[in-house]
C-alpha positions as CSV (number, residue, x, y, z in Angstrom):
1,M,35.0,-0.3,-48.2
2,S,36.6,-3.7,-49.4
3,T,37.8,-6.5,-47.3
4,R,41.4,-7.0,-47.4
5,T,44.3,-9.7,-46.0
6,E,47.4,-8.6,-44.4
7,L,50.3,-10.4,-42.8
8,T,51.5,-9.3,-39.4
9,F,53.1,-11.0,-36.1
10,C,51.9,-11.0,-32.3
11,R,53.6,-9.0,-30.1
12,I,52.6,-10.4,-27.1
13,C,55.4,-12.7,-26.0
14,E,59.0,-13.7,-27.5
15,A,57.3,-16.4,-29.8
16,T,56.3,-13.4,-32.2
17,C,54.0,-15.9,-34.1
18,G,53.2,-15.1,-37.5
19,L,49.5,-13.7,-38.3
20,K,47.0,-13.3,-40.9
21,A,44.5,-10.4,-40.6
22,T,41.1,-10.1,-42.5
23,I,40.9,-6.2,-42.2
24,D,37.5,-4.7,-43.3
25,G,37.8,-0.8,-43.3
26,D,39.5,-0.1,-40.4
27,R,38.9,-2.8,-38.6
28,V,40.1,-6.4,-37.8
29,V,37.4,-8.6,-38.0
30,A,39.3,-12.1,-37.9
31,L,43.1,-13.3,-37.2
32,E,44.4,-16.3,-38.2
33,P,48.1,-18.3,-38.2
34,D,50.0,-17.7,-40.8
35,H,50.4,-20.9,-42.3
36,D,53.5,-19.9,-44.6
37,H,55.3,-18.2,-41.5
38,V,59.3,-19.3,-42.0
39,V,59.2,-20.1,-37.9
40,S,55.9,-20.1,-37.0
41,K,54.1,-22.3,-39.4
42,G,50.6,-21.8,-39.0
43,Y,50.8,-21.9,-35.0
44,S,49.7,-19.0,-32.5
45,C,48.2,-19.3,-29.1
46,I,44.3,-18.3,-28.1
47,K,45.9,-14.9,-26.9
48,G,47.6,-13.8,-30.0
49,L,44.0,-15.1,-32.1
50,R,42.0,-12.8,-30.1
51,Y,44.1,-9.6,-30.0
52,H,42.2,-7.5,-32.5
53,E,39.2,-7.6,-29.9
54,I,41.4,-6.1,-27.4
55,H,42.6,-3.9,-29.8
56,H,38.9,-2.8,-31.0
57,S,37.8,-2.7,-27.1
58,P,35.1,0.3,-26.3
59,D,37.1,1.2,-23.4
60,R,40.1,2.2,-25.3
61,L,41.7,5.9,-24.7
62,R,41.1,8.1,-27.4
63,V,42.0,11.2,-25.9
64,P,44.4,12.9,-23.4
65,L,42.8,13.0,-20.1
66,K,43.6,15.3,-16.8
67,R,42.6,14.7,-13.2
68,V,41.1,17.6,-11.7
69,G,39.9,16.9,-8.3
70,D,38.3,12.9,-8.5
71,R,37.4,12.8,-12.3
72,F,39.3,13.2,-15.3
73,E,38.8,15.9,-18.3
74,E,39.7,15.4,-21.9
75,I,42.4,18.0,-22.9
76,S,44.0,18.7,-26.1
77,W,47.7,17.0,-26.4
78,E,49.1,21.1,-26.6
79,Q,48.0,21.7,-23.2
80,A,49.2,17.8,-21.8
81,L,52.2,18.3,-23.2
82,G,52.8,22.1,-21.8
83,E,51.4,21.3,-18.3
84,I,53.8,18.4,-18.3
85,G,56.6,19.6,-19.6
86,V,56.5,23.0,-17.2
87,K,56.4,20.5,-13.9
88,V,59.0,18.2,-15.2
89,R,61.2,20.8,-15.8
90,Q,60.6,22.8,-12.5
91,L,61.2,19.5,-10.9
92,V,64.9,18.9,-12.5
93,Q,65.4,22.7,-11.5
94,E,64.7,22.2,-8.1
95,H,65.5,18.7,-7.4
96,G,67.8,17.1,-10.0
97,G,67.2,14.8,-13.0
98,D,66.9,11.9,-10.5
99,S,63.6,13.1,-9.2
100,V,61.9,12.1,-12.5
101,S,61.4,8.4,-13.3
102,A,59.8,6.0,-15.6
103,Y,58.7,2.5,-15.2
104,L,58.4,0.5,-18.5
105,G,55.7,-2.1,-19.0
106,N,55.5,-5.8,-20.9
107,P,53.5,-5.1,-24.0
108,I,55.6,-2.0,-25.3
109,A,58.5,-3.8,-24.6
110,F,58.6,-6.4,-27.6
111,S,58.5,-2.9,-29.7
112,L,61.6,-1.6,-30.9
113,L,61.5,2.1,-30.7
114,P,59.6,3.0,-27.2
115,P,61.4,1.0,-24.9
116,I,64.9,2.6,-26.5
117,L,63.5,6.4,-26.2
118,T,61.8,5.6,-23.0
119,S,65.7,5.1,-21.6
120,G,67.0,8.3,-24.1
121,F,64.3,10.4,-22.6
122,L,65.6,9.9,-18.9
123,Q,69.4,10.0,-19.9
124,G,68.7,13.7,-21.6
125,L,67.1,14.7,-18.2
126,G,70.1,13.3,-16.2
127,S,68.0,10.5,-14.4
128,R,69.3,7.3,-13.7
129,N,66.0,5.9,-12.5
130,L,64.2,3.6,-14.9
131,F,62.2,1.0,-13.6
132,Q,60.7,-2.1,-15.8
133,T,59.3,-5.7,-15.4
134,G,62.5,-7.7,-15.4
135,S,63.0,-7.0,-11.8
136,Q,59.5,-9.4,-11.5
137,D,60.6,-11.9,-13.8
138,C,64.2,-12.0,-15.5
139,N,67.2,-9.8,-14.5
140,N,68.4,-12.5,-12.7
141,K,69.4,-14.0,-15.8
142,F,71.1,-10.4,-16.8
143,A,72.9,-10.2,-13.7
144,A,74.5,-13.3,-13.8
145,A,75.2,-13.1,-17.6
146,Q,77.3,-9.7,-17.4
147,R,79.5,-11.6,-14.5
148,V,80.0,-15.1,-16.6
149,Y,80.3,-14.0,-20.3
150,G,80.8,-10.1,-19.9
151,F,77.5,-8.7,-20.9
152,P,74.0,-9.1,-19.7
153,F,72.4,-9.8,-23.1
154,I,74.4,-12.4,-24.0
155,Q,71.7,-15.1,-23.2
156,P,72.5,-18.7,-24.3
157,F,69.6,-21.0,-25.1
158,P,68.6,-24.8,-25.5
159,D,69.2,-25.8,-29.5
160,V,66.0,-27.6,-29.3
161,D,65.7,-28.9,-32.4
162,R,68.6,-30.6,-32.4
163,T,69.2,-31.5,-28.4
164,Q,69.2,-34.9,-27.1
165,C,68.3,-34.3,-23.4
166,L,66.6,-31.2,-22.3
167,I,65.7,-30.7,-18.3
168,M,63.4,-27.6,-18.1
169,I,63.4,-26.0,-14.4
170,G,59.9,-23.5,-14.0
171,S,59.7,-23.5,-17.0
172,N,55.7,-24.3,-19.0
173,P,56.0,-23.6,-22.5
174,A,52.5,-25.1,-23.4
175,V,51.6,-21.5,-22.1
176,S,54.4,-19.1,-21.4
177,R,56.0,-20.2,-25.2
178,A,59.4,-20.2,-22.7
179,S,61.5,-17.3,-21.9
180,F,64.5,-15.8,-23.7
181,M,64.1,-18.4,-26.2
182,Q,61.6,-17.6,-29.4
183,L,59.2,-21.0,-29.0
184,P,56.4,-20.9,-31.6
185,D,54.5,-24.4,-31.3
186,P,56.7,-25.5,-28.2
187,I,54.6,-28.8,-27.8
188,R,55.5,-30.3,-31.4
189,R,59.1,-29.1,-31.4
190,L,59.7,-30.4,-27.6
191,R,58.1,-33.9,-28.3
192,A,60.3,-34.1,-31.5
193,I,63.0,-34.6,-28.9
194,E,61.4,-37.8,-27.6
195,E,60.4,-39.0,-31.0
196,R,64.1,-38.9,-32.1
197,G,64.9,-41.0,-28.8
198,G,65.6,-38.2,-26.8
199,K,64.4,-37.3,-23.2
200,V,62.6,-34.2,-21.6
201,F,62.6,-33.8,-17.8
202,L,60.1,-31.0,-16.7
203,V,60.8,-30.1,-12.9
204,N,58.2,-28.3,-11.0
205,P,56.2,-28.2,-8.2
206,R,53.0,-28.6,-10.6
207,R,52.3,-30.8,-13.4
208,T,52.1,-28.2,-16.0
209,E,49.9,-28.1,-19.1
210,T,53.7,-28.9,-20.9
211,A,54.0,-32.4,-18.8
212,K,50.4,-33.2,-19.5
213,Q,51.4,-33.8,-23.1
214,M,55.0,-35.0,-22.9
215,G,58.0,-35.3,-21.2
216,T,59.4,-36.5,-17.7
217,Q,57.6,-34.9,-14.5
218,V,60.1,-34.4,-11.6
219,F,58.2,-32.5,-8.5
220,I,60.5,-30.1,-7.0
221,R,59.9,-27.9,-3.6
222,P,59.0,-24.2,-4.8
223,D,62.3,-22.0,-4.1
224,T,64.9,-25.0,-3.6
225,D,66.1,-25.4,-7.3
226,V,69.4,-23.9,-6.2
227,Y,70.3,-26.5,-4.1
228,F,68.6,-29.3,-6.7
229,L,71.2,-27.5,-9.5
230,L,74.2,-27.4,-7.0
231,S,73.9,-31.3,-6.9
232,L,73.4,-31.6,-10.0
233,L,77.0,-29.9,-10.3
234,H,78.2,-31.8,-7.4
235,E,77.5,-35.7,-9.4
236,I,78.8,-34.0,-12.4
237,M,82.0,-32.8,-10.6
238,S,82.1,-36.2,-8.6
239,R,81.9,-38.4,-11.9
240,D,84.9,-35.7,-13.5
241,A,82.4,-35.8,-16.6
242,I,84.1,-32.5,-17.9
243,D,85.3,-31.5,-21.0
244,R,89.0,-30.7,-20.0
245,E,90.0,-29.0,-23.0
246,R,86.9,-26.9,-23.7
247,V,87.4,-25.9,-19.9
248,G,91.4,-25.3,-20.0
249,R,91.0,-23.1,-23.4
250,Y,87.8,-21.2,-22.8
251,M,86.9,-21.1,-19.0
252,K,88.6,-20.4,-16.0
253,R,88.0,-20.7,-12.2
254,L,86.9,-24.6,-12.5
255,E,88.6,-25.3,-9.0
256,E,86.5,-22.8,-7.3
257,L,83.5,-24.3,-8.8
258,R,84.2,-27.7,-7.5
259,Q,84.5,-26.3,-4.3
260,V,81.2,-24.8,-4.2
261,S,79.6,-27.9,-5.2
262,E,81.3,-30.6,-2.3
263,P,79.0,-29.6,0.5
264,W,75.8,-30.3,-1.8
265,P,75.9,-34.2,-2.5
266,P,72.3,-35.4,-3.5
267,E,71.5,-36.9,-0.4
268,R,72.1,-33.6,1.4
269,T,69.7,-31.5,-0.8
270,E,66.7,-34.2,-1.3
271,E,65.1,-33.7,2.1
272,V,64.7,-30.1,1.0
273,T,64.2,-30.1,-2.4
274,G,61.7,-33.1,-2.8
275,V,63.8,-34.7,-5.5
276,S,65.3,-38.1,-5.0
277,A,69.2,-39.1,-5.2
278,E,68.4,-42.0,-7.6
279,T,65.7,-39.3,-9.7
280,L,68.6,-36.8,-9.6
281,R,71.2,-39.2,-10.7
282,S,69.1,-40.9,-13.4
283,M,68.7,-37.5,-14.9
284,V,72.5,-36.7,-14.5
285,D,72.9,-39.9,-16.6
286,A,70.2,-38.9,-19.3
287,Y,72.3,-35.4,-19.7
288,L,75.8,-36.9,-20.0
289,Q,74.9,-39.9,-22.1
290,A,73.2,-37.4,-24.8
291,D,74.7,-36.4,-28.1
292,G,73.9,-32.7,-27.0
293,A,72.0,-31.9,-24.1
294,A,70.7,-28.7,-22.3
295,L,69.5,-27.1,-19.0
296,F,67.2,-24.5,-19.3
297,L,65.3,-22.4,-16.3
298,S,62.8,-19.9,-16.6
299,T,60.6,-17.9,-14.7
300,G,59.6,-20.6,-12.3
301,V,63.2,-20.4,-10.6
302,N,63.8,-16.5,-12.0
303,Q,61.1,-15.7,-9.4
304,G,62.7,-17.4,-6.2
305,S,64.8,-15.8,-3.5
306,Q,67.9,-17.4,-5.2
307,G,67.3,-17.0,-8.9
308,T,70.6,-15.6,-10.0
309,L,73.0,-18.4,-8.2
310,A,70.5,-20.7,-10.0
311,F,71.3,-19.6,-13.5
312,W,74.7,-19.1,-12.7
313,I,74.9,-23.1,-11.6
314,Q,73.2,-24.1,-14.8
315,E,75.4,-22.0,-17.2
316,A,78.5,-23.4,-15.4
317,I,77.2,-27.2,-15.8
318,N,76.3,-26.6,-19.4
319,A,79.9,-25.1,-20.1
320,I,81.6,-27.8,-18.2
321,T,80.2,-30.8,-19.7
322,G,80.9,-29.3,-22.9
323,N,77.2,-28.5,-24.3
324,L,77.6,-24.4,-24.2
325,D,78.3,-23.5,-27.8
326,R,77.8,-26.7,-29.9
327,L,74.7,-27.9,-32.0
328,G,72.4,-29.9,-30.0
329,G,73.3,-28.5,-26.7
330,T,73.1,-24.3,-25.8
331,L,73.9,-21.8,-28.4
332,V,74.6,-17.9,-28.4
333,G,73.1,-16.4,-31.3
334,Y,74.5,-13.2,-33.1
335,G,71.2,-11.3,-33.6
336,Y,71.1,-8.8,-36.3
337,I,74.0,-7.1,-35.1
338,K,77.2,-8.9,-35.2
339,N,79.7,-8.4,-31.9
340,F,77.0,-6.1,-30.3
341,P,78.1,-7.2,-27.2
342,K,81.7,-6.1,-27.6
343,H,80.8,-2.9,-28.7
344,A,78.3,-2.3,-26.2
345,R,80.1,-3.2,-23.4
346,K,83.0,-0.7,-24.9
347,G,80.4,1.9,-25.1
348,G,79.3,1.3,-21.7
349,H,75.7,0.8,-22.6
350,T,73.6,-1.6,-20.3
351,M,76.5,-1.9,-18.2
352,R,76.1,0.5,-15.2
353,K,77.9,-0.4,-12.3
354,D,76.0,2.2,-10.0
355,L,73.7,1.7,-6.7
356,S,70.5,2.6,-5.9
357,R,69.6,5.5,-3.9
358,V,67.7,3.6,-1.2
359,G,69.4,-0.1,-0.3
360,Q,72.6,0.7,-2.4
361,L,71.0,-2.6,-4.8
362,P,73.2,-2.8,-8.2
363,S,71.5,-1.4,-11.7
364,V,70.6,-4.3,-13.7
365,A,71.3,-3.4,-17.3
366,D,70.8,0.1,-16.8
367,T,67.5,-0.5,-14.4
368,F,66.9,-0.5,-10.5
369,P,64.5,-2.7,-9.1
370,A,60.7,-1.9,-9.4
371,G,60.0,-3.5,-5.9
372,L,62.1,0.0,-5.0
373,M,59.8,2.1,-6.6
374,A,57.4,2.9,-3.5
375,D,60.8,3.2,-1.5
376,E,62.5,5.7,-3.8
377,I,59.2,7.6,-3.8
378,L,58.3,7.9,-0.4
379,T,61.9,7.9,1.4
380,P,63.3,11.8,1.4
381,G,67.0,13.2,0.3
382,E,68.5,14.4,-2.6
383,G,67.2,12.1,-5.4
384,Q,63.8,11.3,-4.1
385,V,61.7,10.5,-6.9
386,R,58.7,13.0,-7.3
387,A,57.5,12.4,-10.9
388,L,56.7,8.9,-12.7
389,F,56.1,8.3,-16.5
390,C,54.6,4.6,-16.5
391,V,55.0,3.4,-20.3
392,S,52.4,0.3,-20.9
393,G,52.6,-0.7,-17.8
394,N,50.7,-1.5,-14.5
395,P,52.6,-1.6,-11.5
396,L,50.1,-1.2,-9.1
397,L,49.3,-4.7,-9.8
398,T,52.2,-6.1,-11.1
399,V,55.1,-5.1,-8.4
400,P,54.9,-6.6,-5.1
401,N,53.0,-5.0,-2.3
402,S,51.4,-3.1,-4.5
403,N,48.0,-1.9,-2.9
404,G,50.1,-1.2,0.2
405,R,53.0,0.9,0.0
406,L,53.1,1.5,-3.4
407,E,50.0,2.7,-3.8
408,E,50.4,5.3,-1.0
409,A,53.7,6.3,-3.3
410,L,51.7,6.8,-6.2
411,K,49.7,9.2,-4.4
412,A,52.3,11.0,-3.3
413,L,54.1,12.0,-6.5
414,E,53.9,15.4,-7.8
415,L,53.5,13.9,-11.4
416,L,52.2,10.6,-12.6
417,V,51.9,10.3,-16.3
418,V,50.5,6.9,-18.0
419,I,50.9,6.5,-21.3
420,D,48.5,3.5,-22.2
421,I,45.4,2.2,-24.3
422,F,43.3,1.7,-21.4
423,R,42.5,3.3,-18.4
424,N,44.1,0.7,-15.9
425,E,44.4,0.8,-12.1
426,T,47.7,2.8,-12.3
427,A,46.4,4.9,-14.5
428,N,43.6,5.7,-12.2
429,R,45.9,7.3,-9.9
430,A,47.4,9.6,-12.7
431,H,47.9,13.2,-13.1
432,Y,47.5,12.6,-16.9
433,I,46.6,9.8,-19.5
434,L,47.7,10.0,-22.3
435,P,46.4,8.0,-25.3
436,G,49.2,5.3,-26.9
437,T,48.4,2.5,-30.0
438,S,48.0,-1.1,-30.0
439,A,50.2,-3.6,-31.9
440,F,48.0,-3.0,-34.7
441,Q,48.9,0.5,-35.1
442,R,52.3,0.6,-35.0
443,A,54.9,-0.6,-37.8
444,D,57.2,-2.8,-36.2
445,L,61.0,-5.1,-36.7
446,P,61.2,-7.0,-33.5
447,F,64.8,-6.1,-31.6
448,V,65.2,-7.1,-28.3
449,F,64.9,-11.2,-28.6
450,Q,66.0,-11.0,-32.0
451,S,68.8,-8.4,-32.0
452,L,70.3,-7.9,-28.8
453,M,69.8,-11.5,-27.6
454,G,70.1,-13.7,-31.0
455,A,67.8,-16.0,-28.5
456,Q,66.3,-17.8,-31.7
457,P,66.8,-21.7,-32.5
458,I,65.6,-20.7,-36.0
459,P,67.2,-17.2,-36.8
460,Y,64.8,-14.8,-39.1
461,A,63.8,-11.1,-39.3
462,Q,59.8,-9.9,-40.1
463,Y,58.9,-6.2,-40.8
464,T,55.1,-5.2,-40.3
465,D,53.6,-2.2,-41.7
466,A,50.8,-0.4,-38.9
467,L,47.6,-2.4,-39.9
468,L,45.2,0.0,-39.2
469,P,45.5,4.1,-38.2
470,T,45.4,5.9,-34.9
471,E,41.9,7.0,-34.0
472,D,40.7,10.4,-32.4
473,E,43.9,11.7,-30.6
474,Q,45.6,8.1,-30.2
475,R,49.6,8.9,-31.0
476,D,52.0,6.7,-31.8
477,E,54.4,6.0,-28.4
478,T,57.3,7.1,-30.8
479,M,55.8,10.4,-31.2
480,I,54.6,11.1,-27.8
481,L,58.0,10.0,-25.9
482,L,59.8,12.4,-28.7
483,Q,57.3,15.2,-28.0
484,L,57.7,14.8,-24.7
485,A,61.5,14.8,-24.5
486,R,60.8,18.1,-26.3
487,A,58.2,19.6,-23.8
488,C,60.6,18.8,-21.0
489,G,63.5,19.8,-21.9
490,S,65.2,16.3,-22.4
491,T,68.3,16.3,-24.7
492,L,67.8,12.8,-25.8
493,F,70.3,10.2,-24.7
494,G,72.6,13.1,-23.3
495,S,73.4,13.6,-26.6
496,K,73.1,16.7,-28.9
497,V,73.8,14.7,-32.1
498,A,71.2,12.1,-31.4
499,N,68.5,14.6,-30.0
500,G,69.0,16.3,-33.3
501,L,69.3,13.5,-35.6
502,F,65.6,12.4,-33.4
503,N,63.9,15.5,-33.5
504,G,65.2,16.6,-37.3
505,W,64.0,13.2,-38.6
506,L,60.5,13.0,-37.1
507,G,59.8,16.8,-37.9
508,L,58.8,17.6,-34.2
509,G,57.5,20.9,-33.1
510,K,55.3,20.9,-36.0
511,I,51.7,19.9,-36.3
512,P,51.8,15.9,-36.8
513,A,50.7,16.2,-40.3
514,I,53.6,18.9,-41.4
515,G,56.1,16.5,-39.4
516,S,55.0,13.3,-41.2
517,R,56.1,15.6,-44.5
518,L,58.9,17.4,-43.4
519,G,60.7,14.4,-41.5
520,L,60.9,10.6,-41.0
521,T,57.7,8.8,-39.7
522,P,58.5,6.2,-37.4
523,E,58.0,3.6,-40.8
524,R,60.9,5.3,-42.2
525,F,63.0,5.6,-39.1
526,L,62.5,1.9,-39.2
527,G,63.8,1.7,-42.8
528,L,67.1,3.4,-41.5
529,M,67.2,0.6,-38.5
530,A,66.5,-2.1,-40.6
531,R,69.4,-0.9,-43.2
532,A,71.6,0.0,-40.3
533,L,71.2,-4.0,-39.1
534,R,71.8,-5.0,-42.5
535,L,68.6,-6.5,-43.4
536,G,67.7,-4.6,-46.5
537,S,65.3,-2.0,-47.2
538,L,61.6,-2.0,-46.1
539,K,61.0,-2.6,-49.4
540,R,62.8,-5.9,-49.8
541,L,61.1,-6.7,-46.8
542,R,57.8,-5.9,-47.4
543,K,58.3,-8.6,-50.0
544,E,58.8,-11.2,-47.6
545,P,56.1,-11.1,-44.8
546,H,55.9,-14.6,-43.9
547,G,59.7,-13.2,-42.4
548,R,63.1,-13.9,-43.8
549,L,65.6,-16.9,-42.9
550,L,68.6,-15.7,-41.6
551,E,71.9,-18.0,-41.8
552,P,71.0,-20.4,-39.4
553,N,73.3,-21.2,-35.8
554,K,76.4,-22.9,-36.4
555,G,77.5,-23.4,-33.0
556,G,81.5,-23.1,-32.1
557,D,81.4,-19.4,-32.6
558,F,81.0,-18.2,-29.2
559,L,83.8,-19.6,-27.3
560,G,87.5,-18.1,-27.7
561,E,85.6,-15.4,-30.2
562,R,82.6,-13.4,-28.6
563,V,83.0,-13.8,-25.1
564,V,83.6,-10.5,-23.5
565,T,85.0,-10.3,-20.2
566,D,88.4,-8.5,-19.8
567,D,90.1,-12.0,-20.5
568,G,87.9,-13.2,-22.9
569,L,87.5,-16.2,-20.5
570,V,84.1,-17.8,-19.0
571,D,84.2,-17.2,-15.3
572,L,82.7,-20.2,-14.4
573,A,82.9,-19.0,-10.5
574,P,82.7,-14.9,-9.7
575,E,83.9,-14.2,-6.8
576,E,80.6,-12.5,-6.0
577,F,78.6,-15.5,-6.3
578,V,80.9,-17.9,-4.6
579,Q,80.5,-16.1,-1.5
580,A,77.1,-15.9,-1.6
581,A,76.7,-19.5,-2.3
582,A,78.7,-20.3,0.7
583,K,76.2,-18.4,2.8
584,L,73.4,-20.6,1.4
585,G,73.7,-22.9,4.6
586,P,71.7,-21.1,7.1
587,C,69.0,-20.7,4.2
588,F,69.0,-24.3,3.7
589,E,68.4,-24.9,7.1
590,Q,65.3,-22.5,7.2
591,E,64.0,-24.9,4.5
592,R,64.4,-28.0,6.1
593,T,63.4,-26.9,9.5
594,Q,59.9,-25.7,7.6
595,R,59.8,-28.2,5.1
596,D,56.1,-28.9,6.3
597,R,54.7,-25.3,5.7
598,L,52.9,-24.7,2.3
599,K,54.8,-22.5,-0.2
600,L,53.3,-20.6,-2.9
601,I,54.0,-20.0,-6.4
602,S,52.9,-18.1,-9.1
603,K,51.1,-19.4,-12.3
604,R,50.5,-18.3,-15.8
605,E,47.3,-18.9,-17.6
606,Q,46.0,-19.9,-20.9
607,H,43.8,-17.3,-21.3
608,S,45.7,-14.8,-19.3
609,H,48.8,-12.7,-19.9
610,N,50.1,-10.5,-16.4
611,S,47.5,-8.0,-16.0
612,W,46.4,-6.8,-19.2
613,L,44.0,-9.4,-20.8
614,H,41.4,-9.9,-17.8
615,N,39.4,-7.0,-20.1
616,H,38.7,-9.0,-22.9
617,P,34.7,-11.1,-22.4
618,R,35.4,-14.3,-23.7
619,F,38.8,-14.5,-21.7
620,V,37.3,-14.2,-18.3
621,E,33.6,-15.7,-19.0
622,G,32.5,-18.5,-16.8
623,K,34.8,-20.0,-14.5
624,R,37.4,-17.9,-15.8
625,S,35.9,-14.5,-13.9
626,T,38.4,-15.1,-10.9
627,N,41.5,-16.7,-10.3
628,Y,42.1,-20.1,-8.2
629,L,44.1,-21.1,-5.1
630,Y,45.4,-24.7,-6.8
631,M,46.1,-27.0,-3.8
632,N,46.8,-30.9,-3.6
633,P,44.0,-32.6,-1.5
634,L,45.8,-34.0,1.0
635,D,46.6,-30.1,1.6
636,G,43.2,-29.9,1.2
637,E,42.1,-32.2,3.8
638,T,44.7,-30.7,6.1
639,A,43.4,-27.7,5.9
640,G,39.9,-28.1,6.5
641,V,38.4,-27.3,3.0
642,E,36.9,-28.5,-0.6
643,S,37.2,-27.7,-4.0
644,G,35.0,-24.5,-4.6
645,A,35.6,-23.2,-1.1
646,M,36.7,-19.6,-0.3
647,V,39.7,-19.5,1.4
648,E,42.1,-16.9,2.7
649,V,45.9,-17.1,2.0
650,R,47.9,-15.2,4.4
651,S,52.0,-14.8,4.0
652,S,54.1,-12.2,6.3
653,V,53.2,-9.2,4.0
654,G,49.2,-9.7,3.4
655,S,46.3,-12.0,2.8
656,V,44.1,-12.7,-0.2
657,R,40.4,-14.3,-0.1
658,L,39.7,-16.7,-3.6
659,P,38.2,-20.1,-4.2
660,V,40.5,-23.3,-3.8
661,Q,40.6,-26.1,-6.6
662,L,42.1,-29.4,-5.2
663,T,44.3,-31.1,-7.8
664,D,46.8,-33.8,-7.7
665,E,48.8,-31.5,-10.5
666,M,49.5,-29.6,-7.3
667,M,52.9,-31.7,-5.6
668,V,51.9,-32.0,-1.3
669,G,53.2,-28.5,0.2
670,A,53.0,-26.2,-2.9
671,V,50.0,-24.2,-3.6
672,A,49.9,-21.9,-7.0
673,L,48.0,-18.9,-7.6
674,P,47.8,-17.1,-10.8
675,H,49.3,-13.5,-10.9
676,G,47.7,-10.6,-12.8
677,W,44.4,-10.3,-11.0
678,G,42.6,-7.7,-8.7
679,H,40.7,-5.4,-10.9
680,E,37.6,-4.5,-8.8
681,E,38.2,-0.7,-8.8
682,A,39.2,-0.8,-12.4
683,D,36.3,1.1,-14.0
684,G,37.8,2.1,-16.6
685,L,38.2,-1.7,-17.6
686,S,34.1,-2.5,-17.9
687,V,35.2,-6.4,-18.4
688,A,37.7,-6.7,-16.1
689,S,36.4,-4.6,-13.2
690,Q,34.0,-7.2,-12.8
691,T,35.8,-10.1,-12.3
692,T,36.6,-11.3,-8.8
693,G,40.1,-12.4,-9.0
694,A,42.9,-11.8,-6.2
695,N,46.2,-9.8,-6.7
696,A,48.7,-12.8,-5.8
697,N,51.4,-9.9,-5.2
698,L,49.9,-8.2,-2.2
699,L,51.4,-11.8,-0.7
700,A,54.9,-10.7,-1.6
701,A,57.2,-7.9,-0.1
702,D,59.0,-5.0,-1.7
703,G,62.0,-2.9,-0.1
704,P,65.6,-3.5,-0.4
705,D,65.5,-6.1,2.2
706,A,63.1,-8.7,0.6
707,L,64.7,-8.0,-2.6
708,E,67.5,-10.5,-4.0
709,Y,70.7,-8.5,-4.3
710,F,72.3,-9.4,-7.7
711,S,69.1,-9.0,-9.9
712,G,66.5,-6.8,-7.4
713,M,64.3,-9.2,-7.8
714,A,61.0,-9.5,-5.7
715,K,60.5,-13.0,-4.1
716,L,57.2,-14.4,-6.1
717,N,57.8,-18.0,-5.9
718,G,58.3,-19.7,-2.8
719,I,56.6,-17.4,-0.5
720,W,55.6,-19.3,3.0
721,V,51.7,-18.9,3.4
722,E,48.7,-20.5,5.6
723,V,45.7,-21.6,4.1
724,T,42.4,-21.1,6.1
725,P,38.6,-21.4,5.2
726,V,36.4,-18.4,5.2
727,D,32.6,-18.1,5.2
């Protein structure tokens, strides 16, 4: 067979960097950056450049599996769909639609159709119980945006290529590429801020990979970000550095916001945050003097105990200083669908106002917190979850307290169906495992960040065909979900029209080959989507394989035009948030009295991504075969440990053991533990199961009392811990 070259893009994170694949027959033999890509311009991280080795892993699932006793047996698709369908129909008939749930994982979230159809599948059964990874890392931004701007997916982002001052809190773009902002080649673009005379501040409990290369490091004690931001707001208010013309025309409740800031001068908070009043004021000076400035917080703040309030204060500061909706400040992109928030809000999409059965926590973007999954499964009563469909996720590693109550809960399920490309820890507890596709086997049109949020400093669109065919009995997740819907009696989205369109277009109910001839393939459906999104035909998109630049961001087109609150004004002080801020005093006092205790933060690694890249030999070779606890040498001396020693890390929930690395990259009082590890019992992952890392989420609490109310997010950063040496 002849070797060929194809252009595509990575789907590991928001950056979606352009890639060039060298293909020999049905194998990708090499990946390299696409130097002609309209945005990434020859940049890609090591994870994206090794994705073909993940795809070709000998551990890939190829046929449906059914649990029989303590082992799995290969079965046909017809048997799997038939038996799953019978069980789901029985559960819905006997216990109602909410007895069936789904968990949507990260690897599939950057594709277009599967996330949409997972939601549609549940809606068709009459179930509200969709859980997803957002309650581990980002739901706070959705919860705050809904109250401030009127819609959860209105997510302003820094205009990084023009700003003169950028304050990044809890963000490490050198490794994560930023979150809710499409930022390939981040270091080059952040350095450019300094090269044009601007300033970049990196606020973090550790000197990150980003801070080692550029910017000004500002150490902050874990999970005290809300107090730091309140002091920033206090200082701006005390200087009256407010764009009153803009605030008067486009915003409301400024005085209520001022009252929120009054109790928090920098001199009060410096004792808890570790950021001196002098340092904070110098940052305010730089922010206010810049011709365009932006505050930007990310996962490190999101995963704390006050992530929603922190994001609200950030947005309020950007707004009142005149930096929201201006070039060089923060922008709100249009995405592929102009006025999408207005139409979606009118139709009630992602705007549910219901509460969870257990704990009465609000839904966020039409999902419930994953930290409630164990409770929803184990708590008897009407609406108890009895079946779970896990789509490209591994909650047994990624949800808080996962090997505790969640493992017990998964064992209690009457039906657990996993759709994945590997038999991971969660799949090992499944009744049925259905083999899906890798990104190379799916045609795709990026949707969530490009279309729903428009979070693109440089707007563009790109389409990719599937590079490789499915193997053996693997099926595209789109087809799997549609076939499951038919087998389980789900009327997709609860709409007979939508159900008829999807099933008719895709020729369901027929042998797949016949269905491809009679109906639309997923590729053809993407073609319809592209036309609906005004991107033209797939034929036209294929002629622009490096991507197509769209109309650039202009600024000045959001305030007064696309804010979708009831009155069209930005709400600077939503009543719920004001009330919550008024109760921060006891939390602050607890931080003050326990400021000498160690606090744990999570950490992302260059050769890792959540829980799903440790099955690659090159990513876990040598010293990378485990994770480490990172600790300042002064804290190591206090604990009586040296680098390389084994330590026990203990929280109020659980404990883990692993080696420690002492480093001055950590501030005193903070320790860091990379997440996503703990694969020793994953016998379906031949490489990952040989690693020895510890699961950081065993130290985090689940359940309604442990989750942040507004977002339902678990506290994965700022956990009080004790570190002791072990033999």
